[in-house]
Kinemage of the C-alpha trace (Angstrom):
@kinemage 1
@onewidth
@group {chain A} dominant
@subgroup {mainchain}
@vectorlist {calphas} color= white
{ca ala a 1} P 26.914 25.520 -15.448
{ca ile a 2} L 28.524 22.692 -13.437
{ca leu a 3} L 26.861 23.953 -10.272
{ca gln a 4} L 23.462 24.051 -11.985
{ca ile a 5} L 23.897 20.529 -13.385
{ca ala a 6} L 24.888 19.307 -9.911
{ca ala a 7} L 21.830 20.992 -8.373
{ca leu a 8} L 19.544 19.532 -11.050
{ca ser a 9} L 21.035 16.065 -10.532
{ca tyr a 10} L 20.526 16.313 -6.789
{ca gly a 11} L 16.941 17.474 -7.302
{ca val a 12} L 16.139 14.576 -9.654
{ca tyr a 13} L 17.768 12.123 -7.210
{ca thr a 14} L 15.757 13.521 -4.286
{ca val a 15} L 12.467 13.382 -6.176
{ca tyr a 16} L 13.181 9.819 -7.340
{ca asn a 17} L 13.915 8.622 -3.798
{ca gly a 18} L 10.829 10.362 -2.459
{ca his a 19} L 8.289 8.976 -4.893
{ca pro a 20} L 6.716 5.585 -4.188
{ca ala a 21} L 8.235 2.682 -6.109
{ca tyr a 22} L 5.872 0.136 -4.559
{ca val a 23} L 2.491 -0.015 -2.912
{ca ala a 24} L 2.950 -3.090 -0.750
{ca tyr a 25} L 0.116 -4.984 0.912
{ca ser a 26} L 1.203 -6.371 4.247
{ca ile a 27} L -1.027 -8.111 6.812
{ca asp a 28} L -3.984 -5.662 6.759
{ca arg a 29} L -2.917 -2.531 4.858
{ca phe a 30} L -1.189 -1.075 1.853
{ca thr a 31} L 1.949 1.001 2.414
{ca leu a 32} L 3.770 3.339 0.037
{ca val a 33} L 7.414 2.249 -0.220
{ca ser a 34} L 10.079 4.533 -1.708
{ca pro a 35} L 13.051 3.199 -3.711
{ca asn a 36} L 15.458 4.071 -0.897
{ca glu a 37} L 13.428 1.986 1.593
{ca val a 38} L 13.760 -1.336 -0.229
{ca asp a 39} L 16.551 -3.370 -1.813
{ca ser a 40} L 14.982 -3.982 -5.212
{ca ser a 41} L 17.813 -6.348 -6.216
{ca lys a 42} L 16.107 -8.972 -4.006
{ca ile a 43} L 12.902 -9.007 -6.087
{ca arg a 44} L 12.265 -12.490 -7.464
{ca tyr a 45} L 9.772 -11.584 -10.196
{ca glu a 46} L 10.923 -9.616 -13.224
{ca lys a 47} L 7.495 -8.003 -13.684
{ca leu a 48} L 7.714 -6.451 -10.204
{ca lys a 49} L 10.946 -4.567 -10.873
{ca thr a 50} L 10.684 -0.815 -11.267
{ca ser a 51} L 12.666 1.822 -13.092
{ca ile a 52} L 13.040 5.546 -12.667
{ca phe a 53} L 10.194 6.085 -15.163
{ca ser a 54} L 7.758 3.388 -14.034
{ca gln a 55} L 4.657 3.896 -11.985
{ca pro a 56} L 4.548 2.322 -8.529
{ca lys a 57} L 4.009 -1.442 -8.619
{ca ile a 58} L 1.350 -2.944 -6.394
{ca val a 59} L 2.780 -5.992 -4.613
{ca tyr a 60} L 1.811 -8.457 -1.925
{ca ala a 61} L 4.381 -8.823 0.862
{ca lys a 62} L 3.981 -12.457 1.850
{ca pro a 63} L 5.072 -13.216 5.415
{ca pro a 64} L 7.796 -15.859 5.657
{ca glu a 65} L 6.767 -19.333 6.736
{ca asp a 66} L 10.078 -20.118 8.446
{ca pro a 67} L 9.865 -19.300 12.198
{ca asp a 68} L 13.482 -18.067 12.290
{ca glu a 69} L 12.828 -15.672 9.418
{ca arg a 70} L 9.673 -14.442 11.166
{ca asn a 71} L 11.671 -13.734 14.339
{ca glu a 72} L 14.360 -11.958 12.327
{ca leu a 73} L 11.685 -9.827 10.685
{ca leu a 74} L 10.113 -9.035 14.058
{ca phe a 75} L 13.447 -7.866 15.490
{ca ser a 76} L 14.120 -5.835 12.361
{ca ser a 77} L 10.787 -4.102 12.783
{ca val a 78} L 11.526 -3.248 16.405
{ca asn a 79} L 15.183 -2.273 15.919
{ca thr a 80} L 15.205 -0.508 12.554
{ca gly a 81} L 11.538 0.225 11.825
{ca lys a 82} L 11.763 -1.842 8.628
{ca asp a 83} L 8.789 -4.154 8.504
{ca leu a 84} L 7.614 -6.815 6.057
{ca glu a 85} L 6.721 -4.328 3.303
{ca his a 86} L 10.339 -3.079 3.203
{ca phe a 87} L 11.832 -6.444 2.205
{ca ala a 88} L 11.606 -7.078 -1.527
{ca lys a 89} L 12.440 -10.771 -1.173
{ca tyr a 90} L 8.903 -11.267 0.185
{ca tyr a 91} L 7.180 -9.474 -2.718
{ca glu a 92} L 4.695 -11.537 -4.717
{ca pro a 93} L 2.374 -10.567 -7.579
{ca val a 94} L -0.679 -9.013 -5.941
{ca glu a 95} L -3.136 -10.597 -8.379
{ca asn a 96} L -2.455 -14.005 -6.776
{ca phe a 97} L -3.837 -12.724 -3.462
{ca thr a 98} L -6.879 -10.652 -4.459
{ca gln a 99} L -9.319 -12.798 -2.474
{ca lys a 100} L -7.125 -12.818 0.625
{ca ile a 101} L -6.750 -9.034 0.498
{ca ser a 102} L -10.517 -8.525 0.045
{ca glu a 103} L -11.174 -10.588 3.169
{ca arg a 104} L -9.340 -7.956 5.268
{ca ser a 105} L -11.502 -5.129 3.955
{ca val a 106} L -13.113 -2.574 6.257
{ca ser a 107} L -16.802 -3.449 6.364
{ca val a 108} L -19.291 -1.157 4.656
{ca asp a 109} L -21.527 -1.384 7.735
{ca his a 110} L -18.706 -0.010 9.859
{ca leu a 111} L -18.068 2.820 7.389
{ca asn a 112} L -21.795 3.654 7.456
{ca ser a 113} L -21.825 3.748 11.270
{ca his a 114} L -19.622 6.874 11.378
{ca pro a 115} L -21.116 10.120 9.986
{ca ala a 116} L -17.897 11.434 8.391
{ca ser a 117} L -17.018 8.159 6.683
{ca lys a 118} L -20.640 7.567 5.680
{ca ser a 119} L -20.834 10.822 3.727
{ca glu a 120} L -17.479 10.130 2.028
{ca leu a 121} L -18.634 6.586 1.150
{ca ile a 122} L -21.929 7.851 -0.297
{ca arg a 123} L -20.058 10.421 -2.394
{ca phe a 124} L -17.732 7.688 -3.712
{ca leu a 125} L -20.543 5.235 -4.494
{ca asn a 126} L -22.547 7.915 -6.322
{ca lys a 127} L -19.558 8.568 -8.588
{ca gln a 128} L -19.027 4.863 -9.253
{ca asn a 129} L -22.712 4.029 -9.745
{ca lys a 130} L -22.100 0.507 -8.377
{ca pro a 131} L -23.072 -1.182 -5.112
{ca ala a 132} L -20.636 -1.063 -2.194
{ca asp a 133} L -20.219 -4.845 -2.307
{ca asn a 134} L -18.208 -4.446 -5.540
{ca phe a 135} L -15.387 -2.786 -3.589
{ca ala a 136} L -12.891 -3.713 -0.903
{ca phe a 137} L -11.856 -0.836 1.353
{ca leu a 138} L -8.365 -1.081 2.835
{ca pro a 139} L -6.023 1.298 4.657
{ca leu a 140} L -3.400 3.029 2.531
{ca met a 141} L -0.471 4.287 4.593
{ca gly a 142} L 1.155 7.309 2.998
{ca lys a 143} L 4.170 9.204 4.256
{ca lys a 144} L 2.062 11.837 6.008
{ca lys a 145} L -1.523 10.674 5.703
{ca val a 146} L -3.602 7.520 6.045
{ca met a 147} L -6.531 7.017 3.697
{ca leu a 148} L -8.890 4.289 2.647
{ca trp a 149} L -8.214 2.699 -0.727
{ca ala a 150} L -11.140 1.338 -2.709
{ca leu a 151} L -10.289 -1.716 -4.813
{ca asp a 152} L -12.428 -3.617 -7.267
{ca arg a 153} L -13.179 -6.933 -5.492
{ca lys a 154} L -13.045 -8.988 -8.693
{ca thr a 155} L -9.880 -7.635 -10.270
{ca gly a 156} L -8.067 -6.163 -7.266
{ca glu a 157} L -7.451 -2.997 -9.293
{ca pro a 158} L -7.433 0.320 -7.415
{ca val a 159} L -10.474 2.469 -8.075
{ca ala a 160} L -10.057 5.514 -5.825
{ca thr a 161} L -8.901 6.788 -2.463
{ca leu a 162} L -11.348 7.996 0.127
{ca asp a 163} L -10.428 10.678 2.622
{ca ile a 164} L -11.167 8.420 5.580
{ca asp a 165} L -8.615 7.486 8.236
{ca pro a 166} L -9.580 3.893 9.100
{ca trp a 167} L -7.694 4.034 12.410
{ca glu a 168} L -10.017 6.808 13.578
{ca leu a 169} L -13.046 4.550 13.039
{ca gly a 170} L -12.076 2.257 15.889
{ca glu a 171} L -10.583 -1.200 16.154
{ca ser a 172} L -13.638 -3.096 14.993
{ca ser a 173} L -13.130 -1.749 11.465
{ca leu a 174} L -10.066 -3.875 10.750
């Protein structure tokens, strides 16, 4: 019984550390961030804190304005692989940055210029029954896959994911 409880505890712990706690917007993309990748004690806003039972919180990782902090972050990224989205002290409520995030959207014209992404976009728009201008399309970096995330331009709320790798569309998309 003790062995089974230990195995169950380990399984729950592993699943908890593997699931995303945050979906952090940083520079030009959203990234899934697991609880073990971020020090959540550094979060400044109570509403952005997560628990074992909460859904992932969507946050905006605001780059530091201080040049020394920027350099420290740059070296951290190079040395440890931890970039802006892995530092909870930079997390801000995403709703304060909806317009800024929308401005970095992949253009609909660019999506339409590639046959594979065009068909996926048409399928998405037919389901939504709204014009493409109502949505912002941004990269969503998962653990094993990159997709395009469709957000409502007015509210910033996620609508759907599209099976399009924006990095395969070429540099002019971002």
